N, C-alpha and C positions, 0 to 999 in steps of 0.2 A: 407247447414247446418247452424243452428242458432248460432249466437255469444252469448257469455256469457251475454252480456248486454241485449240481446233480451229475454233471459230465466229468468232473474232476474228483480225484480221491483225496481223502483226508490222510493225515499222517497215521492215524490209528488204522484206517483201512489198509494202507500200504504195509504197515507193520504186521497186521494180521495175515495178509496175503503172503508176505515174505517169511513169516514165522520168526520175527525178530522183535525186539522191544521198540517202542516209540522213540526212545533215546537214540537207538541205532539209526533209525530213519532220519532223525534230526541231524545226526553226525554226517550221514551221507549227503544231505542237503547242504550243510555248512561247508563240507569239503569240495562241493561242486560235482560230485559223482552222480547225484540225482537232482535234476532240475525241478524247482518248485516255484510257485507263484503265490503272491499274497492276494487273497480274495476276501473281502469283508473282514480284514484284519487277521485272517488265519491262513496258514500255509496250505496250498492245494497242489496236488501232483497230477499232471495230465497223463492220460493213458499212454500216449506216445512217449512221454518222458520216462515212465516206468519201463516200457518195452525197451527203450534205448539203454537204460541202466542194465536190464537183464541181459540184453545182447552183448553189451560190453563186458559184463561179468563173466559170461560164458567164454568169450574170446580171451579174457585175461587168464582164465583157468586153462584153456587149451594152449596158450602160449607159455604157461608156467611149466618148466621142465622138472620141477621137484617131484611130480607124480611119477616120473620115470625112474626115480631113484628107489622106489619101493621094490623090494625083492619078494615077489609073491610066490615064486616057485623055487 
């Protein structure tokens, strides 16, 4: 049976996956945009929390009209 630590991601693993710094992941957690849990004294991110963050980020990008202001042609 897998332990809780094996099912959840570390800050470093999430940072690597998102291609951002660990500090950026810590900021996302502190701001409440990414849900994290403390397990064994360390922050862990559940896969579902990471997926929710990614889904909300995509929706934020789609709802942001600034991309429409680009004059590509």
